N, C-alpha and C positions, 0 to 999 in steps of 0.2 A: 839692132842687136840679133846676137850672137847666133850664126846658123843660117841668118835669114839671106835670102836669095842677094847676088850681086848685083850691080847696076854699072855700066860701064859708057864711058864717052866714046866720041869718033877719035879714033889716032889721030895725033897732030905732029907735023914737022917742026921743030924748034931750033934755032940755032944756040950754041952754048950761050949762057946768061941770059937769055929771051925770057919771055912771060908769055901765058898763052891764057886765056879764059874760055871756060865752057858750063854748062850747064848739065848736072848729072839729077834726074828724079830722086829723093830719098821717100821713102815708104815708111813712115812711123806706123807702127801696128795700133790698131784702133783700141785694143784691152788694156793698154797702160794705164796705170792708174797715175794722177796728177802727182809732181814731183818728181816722177822715175827717169833717170839717168839713161839717155840713151847713144851709143857711142857709135860715131862713124867712122870707118877706117877709109884712110884715102891710101892708094897704092898708085905709084908712076912708074911705068917700066920703060927703059932704055932698049929697044928691040937690035938693035945695032949690037948690043955688048951686054944683054943679058941682067945689066944691073937695074936694081928698084931701090926707091927710097919709100919710106911708109912713114905717115903721119895720123894720128887720131886727132877728131873733136869729141869732146863729149858735151850734150845738150843735156835741158832738161824738160821732161814734160808740164807745161805751164797751162792756168786754165785760159781757153781761148775765149778774146774779145772781140765783138762782132763790128766795133765802132769806136771813135772816140767822142767822148760825151760832146756835145753840143757843133759838131761838124757833121751830121748828116741832113740831107735836102728831105724833104717830101718823097720826091719820085726816090730817089734812093732808099728812103724808109720801104717803100712801096714793092719796090723791085726784092727786095731783102725777103720783106713778107711772103711777095709772091713763090718764090724760091722755098722758102721754109715749110708753106701749104703743101707744097710739092713733095716734100721730103715728107711731111705727115703720112699725106694719101699712099704715097710708095712702101711705107712703112719705113721709113730711115730712122726717125725721130719719134717720140713718143707725143702727143698732144700737151703732157706736161713740160717736156724739154720747149716747144715751141712756146706756151705761155711764158716760159722764164728766158728766151730769146727776146719775146716781142718786148718782154717788161725792159729789155736791157737796150733795145732798138729806140723804144720810145724814149729813154732818156738820153739817148744821144741825139736827138731831132735839134735843128737851128730853132 
């Protein structure tokens, strides 16, 4: 999202033509509506020459799914329900959301 805080990875020394893999956390604002575009800009800098390269990735906010139908064990279901109950207690989600998630999880049971 334009104007949001930057995330950085630890600097890595690379030989010319080589690759590196790294993880950088991306925080998507909770208030974005379903189907909203999210642009992620990636900038690589060469400290020695001060040159940089930029690339962007555009993602789309999609409705989250909790599980794949028919792939959830009873133990996994119970663990997820416990987490969701804690979220209700903490005020992070409403009871109506809990009920919706519970229905989705039930449909995923083996």
